[in-house]
C-alpha positions as CSV (number, residue, x, y, z in Angstrom):
1,M,140.9,307.0,96.1
2,I,138.4,304.5,97.2
3,E,135.2,303.6,95.4
4,F,132.4,304.9,97.6
5,A,129.3,302.8,98.3
6,P,126.3,305.0,97.3
7,D,124.2,304.0,100.4
8,I,126.7,304.9,103.1
9,P,127.8,308.5,103.9
10,R,131.2,309.3,102.5
11,W,132.5,310.6,105.8
12,R,131.6,307.3,107.5
13,Q,133.4,305.3,104.8
14,V,136.6,307.4,105.1
15,A,136.4,307.3,108.9
16,D,136.2,303.5,108.6
17,V,139.4,303.5,106.5
18,I,141.3,305.7,109.0
19,R,139.9,303.6,111.9
20,K,141.2,300.4,110.3
21,R,144.6,302.0,109.9
22,I,144.7,302.9,113.6
23,E,143.6,299.4,114.5
24,D,146.2,297.7,112.3
25,G,149.0,299.9,113.6
26,T,149.5,301.9,110.3
27,Y,149.0,304.9,112.6
28,P,150.4,303.9,116.0
29,P,149.6,305.7,119.2
30,R,150.6,309.4,119.1
31,A,151.1,309.3,115.4
32,R,149.6,312.1,113.3
33,V,146.6,311.2,111.3
34,P,145.9,312.8,107.9
35,S,144.9,316.4,107.9
36,V,141.8,317.9,106.3
37,V,143.9,318.8,103.2
38,Q,145.5,315.3,103.1
39,L,142.1,313.6,103.4
40,T,140.6,315.7,100.6
41,G,143.5,314.8,98.4
42,E,143.6,311.1,99.1
43,F,139.9,310.5,99.1
44,G,138.5,313.2,96.8
45,I,136.1,314.5,99.5
46,A,135.1,318.0,100.4
47,N,136.7,319.9,103.3
48,A,133.4,319.7,105.3
49,T,133.4,316.0,104.8
50,A,137.0,315.7,106.0
51,H,136.2,317.8,109.1
52,K,133.4,315.4,109.9
53,V,135.7,312.4,109.6
54,L,138.2,313.9,112.0
55,S,135.4,314.9,114.4
56,A,133.9,311.4,114.4
57,L,137.3,309.8,115.2
58,R,137.8,312.3,118.0
59,T,134.3,311.6,119.4
60,E,135.1,307.9,119.4
61,G,138.2,308.6,121.4
62,L,140.5,307.3,118.7
63,T,142.2,310.6,118.1
64,Y,142.8,313.9,119.8
65,T,143.6,317.3,118.4
66,E,146.5,319.6,119.3
67,P,145.6,323.1,118.1
68,G,148.0,324.3,115.5
69,L,149.7,320.8,115.2
70,G,147.0,318.4,114.0
71,S,145.2,315.3,115.0
72,F,146.9,312.3,116.6
73,V,146.1,308.8,117.5
74,S,145.2,308.6,121.2
75,Y,146.8,305.8,123.2
76,E,143.6,305.0,125.0
77,G,141.7,304.8,121.7
78,R,144.1,302.3,120.3
79,Q,143.9,300.2,123.5
80,S,140.1,300.1,123.4
81,T,140.0,298.9,119.8
82,E,142.1,295.9,120.6
83,K,139.8,294.5,123.3
C-alpha cells in the first residue's frame, strides 16, 4: 500500500500510480490494468474509489473497458503520454 497524502483525493493518487505504470511500460498497450478488486486489495481503498480510478483513466483515454473482460491500456493513450 502507498501512504496517502491527506490533501489529495485518494482516487487521484491511485490514478497517478496507475498512470505512471502505463507511461513507464509496466502496463503496455492492450495489457489489462488492475480490476476494482485488485485495486482495493493493493491500495486499501473502497470499491467506489477504485471505480472512480478506472473511470478517470478511461476518461483520459489511457484505458478502455471490455464488458466482462476488464480494463485495458489503450494504444492511443500510451502514445499521447509519450509526446
